[in-house]
C-alpha positions in Angstrom: 74.9 -64.7 24.9 76.0 -65.7 21.4 73.5 -65.6 18.5 73.4 -69.4 18.4 72.6 -69.6 22.1 69.8 -67.0 21.8 68.1 -69.0 19.0 68.4 -72.2 21.0 66.6 -70.7 24.0 63.8 -69.3 21.8 63.2 -72.8 20.3 62.9 -74.4 23.7 60.2 -71.9 24.9 58.2 -72.2 21.7 58.2 -76.0 21.9 56.7 -75.9 25.5 53.7 -73.7 24.5 51.6 -71.6 26.9 50.7 -73.0 30.3 47.0 -73.5 31.0 45.3 -74.3 34.3 42.5 -77.0 34.2 39.5 -76.8 36.6 38.7 -80.1 38.4 35.8 -81.9 36.8 32.7 -81.9 39.1 30.9 -85.2 39.5 27.1 -85.0 38.7 24.9 -84.9 41.7 22.5 -87.6 40.4 23.0 -91.0 38.9 24.4 -91.0 35.4 21.9 -91.9 32.7 22.4 -95.1 30.9 22.8 -95.2 27.1 19.5 -94.5 25.3 18.4 -96.5 22.4 17.5 -94.4 19.3 13.9 -93.2 19.8 13.7 -94.5 23.4 13.1 -92.6 26.7 16.1 -91.6 28.9 17.0 -94.4 31.4 18.7 -94.2 34.8 20.4 -97.1 36.3 21.7 -97.5 39.8 24.0 -100.3 41.2 22.4 -102.8 43.4 24.4 -101.5 46.4 23.8 -97.8 45.7 22.7 -95.9 48.9 20.3 -93.9 46.8 18.0 -96.8 46.6 17.2 -96.6 50.3 16.2 -92.9 49.9 13.6 -93.6 47.2 9.9 -94.3 47.8 8.1 -96.2 45.2 4.3 -96.2 44.7 1.8 -97.2 42.1 -0.2 -94.9 39.7 -3.8 -95.2 41.0 -7.2 -94.3 39.5 -8.9 -91.5 41.4 -12.0 -89.3 41.0 -10.5 -85.8 40.5 -12.1 -82.5 40.0 -12.0 -81.0 36.5 -13.4 -77.6 37.4 -12.0 -76.8 40.8 -11.8 -73.5 42.7 -8.9 -73.3 45.2 -8.6 -70.0 47.1 -7.0 -68.7 50.3 -9.6 -68.3 53.1 -10.0 -66.9 56.6 -12.4 -67.6 59.5 -14.5 -64.6 60.5 -17.3 -63.9 63.0 -20.8 -63.8 61.5 -21.9 -60.2 61.9 -25.4 -61.5 62.6 -24.1 -63.3 65.6 -22.1 -60.5 67.1 -23.3 -58.0 69.7 -21.6 -54.9 71.2 -23.0 -54.2 74.7 -23.8 -50.5 75.4 -25.0 -48.8 78.5 -28.7 -47.9 78.4 -28.1 -44.8 80.6 -25.1 -43.0 82.1 -24.0 -44.0 85.6 -21.3 -45.6 87.7 -20.6 -49.4 87.4 -21.2 -51.1 90.7 -20.2 -54.7 89.7 -19.1 -56.7 86.6 -20.3 -60.3 86.6 -18.4 -61.7 83.6 -14.9 -62.1 82.4 -13.3 -62.5 79.0 -13.9 -66.1 77.7 -17.1 -66.6 79.8 -20.1 -68.2 78.0 -23.3 -66.4 78.7 -27.0 -67.0 77.9 -29.3 -64.4 76.5 -30.7 -62.4 79.5 -27.7 -63.2 81.8 -26.7 -60.2 83.9 -23.5 -58.8 82.7 -23.1 -55.8 85.0 -24.9 -53.6 87.5 -25.1 -49.9 87.2 -25.9 -47.1 89.6 -27.8 -44.4 87.8 -30.2 -41.6 88.8 -32.0 -42.1 85.6 -33.2 -45.4 86.8 -34.8 -43.8 89.8 -36.3 -41.1 87.6 -37.8 -43.7 85.3 -39.5 -45.6 88.1 -40.8 -42.3 89.6 -42.2 -41.3 86.2 -44.0 -44.6 85.9 -45.5 -44.3 89.4 -46.6 -40.7 88.7 -48.2 -41.9 85.4 -50.1 -44.6 87.3 -51.5 -41.9 89.7 -52.4 -39.7 86.8 -54.4 -42.5 85.2 -56.4 -43.0 88.4 -57.1 -39.3 88.8 -58.2 -39.1 85.1 -60.5 -42.0 85.4 -62.1 -40.6 88.6 -62.6 -37.3 86.7 -64.2 -39.2 83.9 -66.6 -40.9 86.3 -67.7 -37.6 87.7 -68.0 -35.9 84.3 -70.2 -38.8 83.1 -72.5 -38.6 86.1 -72.8 -34.8 85.8 -73.6 -35.0 82.1 -76.3 -37.6 82.7 -77.9 -35.6 85.5 -77.9 -32.3 83.6 -79.3 -33.9 80.5 -82.1 -35.3 82.6 -83.0 -31.9 84.0 -82.8 -30.2 80.6 -85.3 -32.8 79.3 -87.8 -31.4 81.9 -86.9 -27.8 81.3 -85.3 -27.6 84.7 -81.9 -26.1 83.5 -80.8 -23.8 80.8 -79.1 -24.9 77.5 -75.9 -23.3 78.8 -75.6 -25.9 81.6 -75.9 -28.7 79.1 -73.1 -27.3 77.0 -70.9 -26.9 80.1 -71.3 -30.5 81.2 -70.7 -31.8 77.6 -67.5 -29.8 77.4 -66.4 -31.1 80.8 -67.1 -34.7 79.7 -65.0 -34.3 76.6 -62.1 -32.8 78.6 -62.3 -35.7 81.1 -62.2 -38.3 78.4 -59.2 -36.6 76.8 -57.5 -36.6 80.2 -57.9 -40.3 80.4 -56.4 -40.9 77.0 -53.4 -38.6 77.8 -52.7 -40.2 81.1 -52.9 -43.8 79.7 -50.5 -42.9 76.8 -48.0 -41.4 79.3 -48.2 -44.5 81.5 -47.6 -46.7 78.4 -44.5 -44.7 77.5 -43.2 -44.9 81.1 -43.8 -48.7 81.2 -41.9 -49.1 77.9 -39.0 -47.1 79.2 -38.8 -49.3 82.3 -38.7 -52.3 79.9 -35.9 -50.9 77.9 -33.9 -50.3 81.0 -34.7 -53.7 82.3 -36.5 -52.3 85.4 -39.6 -53.3 87.2 -41.7 -51.5 89.7 -40.4 -52.6 93.1 -36.8 -53.1 92.0 -34.0 -51.3 94.1 -34.3 -47.7 93.1 -31.3 -46.2 91.2 -29.9 -49.6 90.1 -29.9 -51.1 86.6 -28.9 -54.6 85.6 -27.6 -54.8 82.1 -28.5 -58.2 80.5 -26.7 -60.1 77.7 -28.5 -59.4 74.4 -27.5 -62.8 72.8 -26.1 -66.1 73.9 -22.4 -66.5 73.2 -18.9 -65.9 74.5 -17.4 -62.7 75.9 -14.6 -61.7 73.5 -13.8 -58.2 74.7 -14.3 -56.4 78.0 -13.7 -52.7 78.5 -15.3 -51.9 81.9 -14.4 -52.4 85.5 -16.2 -51.8 88.8 -16.2 -48.2 90.0 -15.9 -46.6 86.6 -18.3 -43.8 85.6 -19.5 -43.9 82.0 -21.2 -41.0 80.4 -20.8 -42.1 76.7 -23.7 -44.5 76.0 -22.4 -45.0 72.4 -19.1 -46.6 73.6 -19.3 -50.5 73.7 -18.3 -51.9 77.1 -18.0 -55.5 75.9 -18.4 -57.7 72.9 -20.3 -61.0 72.8 -20.2 -63.4 69.8 -22.1 -66.6 69.1 -19.4 -68.8 67.7 -21.5 -71.9 67.2 -21.3 -71.0 63.5 -18.6 -68.9 61.8 -18.0 -67.5 58.3 -15.3 -68.7 55.9 -14.3 -65.8 53.7 -12.4 -66.5 50.5 -11.2 -64.3 47.6 -12.1 -66.2 44.4 -10.5 -65.1 41.1 -13.1 -63.5 38.8 -12.4 -66.0 36.0 -13.5 -68.8 38.4 -16.5 -67.2 40.1 -18.8 -68.9 37.5 -18.1 -72.2 39.3 -19.5 -71.0 42.7 -23.2 -70.4 43.6 -25.1 -69.6 46.7 -26.2 -72.8 48.5 -23.4 -75.0 47.3 -20.9 -76.7 49.6 -17.2 -75.7 49.9 -14.5 -77.8 51.5 -12.4 -75.9 54.0 -8.9 -76.8 55.0 -7.2 -74.9 57.9 -3.6 -74.6 58.8 -4.5 -75.3 62.4 -5.9 -78.8 61.6 -3.8 -80.4 58.8 -5.5 -83.3 57.2 -9.0 -82.3 58.2 -11.7 -80.8 56.0 -14.8 -78.9 57.0 -17.9 -78.5 54.9 -19.3 -75.0 54.6 -22.4 -73.7 52.7 -22.0 -70.6 50.5 -24.3 -67.9 51.8 -23.1 -64.8 50.0 -21.2 -63.8 46.9 -20.1 -60.1 46.7 -21.7 -57.9 44.0 -18.4 -56.2 43.2 -14.9 -57.1 42.1 -11.8 -56.0 43.9 -10.1 -53.9 41.3 -6.6 -54.5 42.7 -6.7 -58.2 43.1 -9.4 -59.0 40.5 -11.1 -61.3 43.0 -14.6 -61.6 44.4 -15.4 -62.2 48.1 -17.3 -65.3 48.8 -18.6 -66.2 52.3 -19.7 -69.6 53.5 -21.3 -70.6 56.8 -19.4 -73.2 58.7 -20.9 -75.0 61.8 -18.7 -74.8 64.8 -20.5 -76.6 67.6 -17.4 -77.5 69.6 -15.7 -74.1 69.2 -12.5 -75.5 67.5 -12.7 -72.9 64.8 -11.6 -69.5 65.9 -11.8 -66.2 64.1 -8.7 -65.1 62.1 -7.6 -68.7 61.4 -6.1 -69.1 57.9 -6.6 -71.8 55.4 -8.1 -72.4 51.9 -11.3 -73.5 50.3 -11.9 -76.0 47.6 -15.0 -76.3 45.4 -15.7 -78.3 42.3 -18.7 -79.2 40.2 -17.4 -82.0 37.9 -15.1 -85.0 38.5 -13.6 -87.6 36.3 -11.6 -90.8 36.9 -8.0 -90.7 35.7 -4.5 -92.0 36.6 -3.2 -90.0 39.6 0.0 -89.7 41.6 1.0 -87.6 44.6 2.4 -84.1 43.7 5.9 -85.2 44.9 6.0 -87.8 42.1 6.0 -85.1 39.3 9.3 -83.4 38.6 9.9 -80.4 36.4 12.7 -80.8 33.9 13.5 -78.9 30.6 10.3 -76.9 30.7 8.0 -79.9 31.2 6.8 -82.4 33.7 8.2 -85.9 34.1 7.8 -89.0 36.3 10.4 -91.7 37.0 8.9 -95.1 36.1 10.5 -98.2 37.6 11.5 -100.6 34.8 13.4 -103.0 37.0 15.7 -103.2 40.1 17.6 -100.0 40.1 16.4 -99.0 36.6 14.1 -96.0 36.0 12.7 -94.4 32.9 12.3 -90.6 32.7 8.9 -90.3 31.1 7.2 -87.0 30.1 3.6 -86.5 31.4 0.8 -84.0 31.0 -1.2 -82.8 34.0 -4.9 -83.2 33.5 -6.4 -82.2 36.9 -5.3 -81.2 40.4 -7.2 -82.0 43.6 -5.5 -81.5 47.0 -2.2 -83.4 47.1 -3.0 -85.5 44.0 -2.3 -84.8 40.3 -4.2 -86.4 37.5 -2.1 -87.5 34.5 -3.9 -87.0 31.2 -0.9 -88.6 29.3 2.3 -90.4 30.1 1.4 -93.0 32.7 -1.0 -95.9 33.2 -2.8 -97.2 36.3 -0.7 -99.8 38.0 2.8 -98.6 36.9 5.3 -98.1 39.6 6.8 -94.6 39.9 9.1 -92.8 42.3 6.8 -90.8 44.6 9.5 -89.4 46.8 13.3 -88.7 46.3 13.2 -88.5 42.6 15.3 -85.4 42.5 18.3 -87.5 43.8 18.3 -89.4 40.5 18.1 -86.5 38.1 21.4 -84.6 37.4 21.3 -80.9 38.1 20.4 -78.7 35.2 
């Protein structure tokens, strides 16, 4: 290539410049904001035929009584320990029959199971022997009394020696002590029969174990034919579920708002939309050092048995309320580090207005600033209007 041709080629390359690739421009997800007047709030406008309009739900800002000092904590349903009983065997023996199943409702005194035990026979025999000992002791007392009176009469007439008087007095004291001992032994034997649920005349060697409280059988660990020698091992568990405990972990900085005797509203995941009133019966005396919470327990009536142990939910408790403009939680959107609502200014026109949250109660948010009662705002679908950040 000649020198002139080389310079011509270099001039062409320089005039074209470097090649650059351009990424395609992405359309904003939401509607484009309309021009804003100086000092005015951002506006969003949608065409009358925009499909977004059908996805929006509009509602009014309403006045509601909302809690200003409210405690909201996760909670769990538990069995009241005072309404729970673990059934133990009174003596060792072999289970003859079991008269209940898991889920059965029993009344106090209802027979749960029948046990064959030699200790039952021994207890009845002991009582019968103590009865016989009392009769013998009383007969001895009658004789000792008569002998004492007779000898004292003879001694008054100098018919017997002083030694005879001392002998009958000693016999009388011994007879009286025998009566006391035999009656005490009989009382103890009768008490043992009562503890075993036995009566004189019952089938010997058999013990019926009654229900200590009224309630439902939650657990059963016994079957007919089994021999049980460990009287400390529970055979079944009965719980009275007509009232249960709601246990909540309240943050320590909010415990000042809760007191024994006050009412707490309970919401359970199993029954959305329902609330149950419970009375605070206990506030723990210590703080959990890991979670910095304090355990609070409230008694919750459960007459129909709908509330079951281990159900999860939350409790709400407040002491003061105030009336303020309120909107559902879905109406408040978080943009640029703050909260905003979309106020309807006309067909397809919305104003992005900053608000300040003043109170929270359930699904409602109270607005201390930014909106007035009666204004119409987007309560669902507002994210479709705002461009992605």
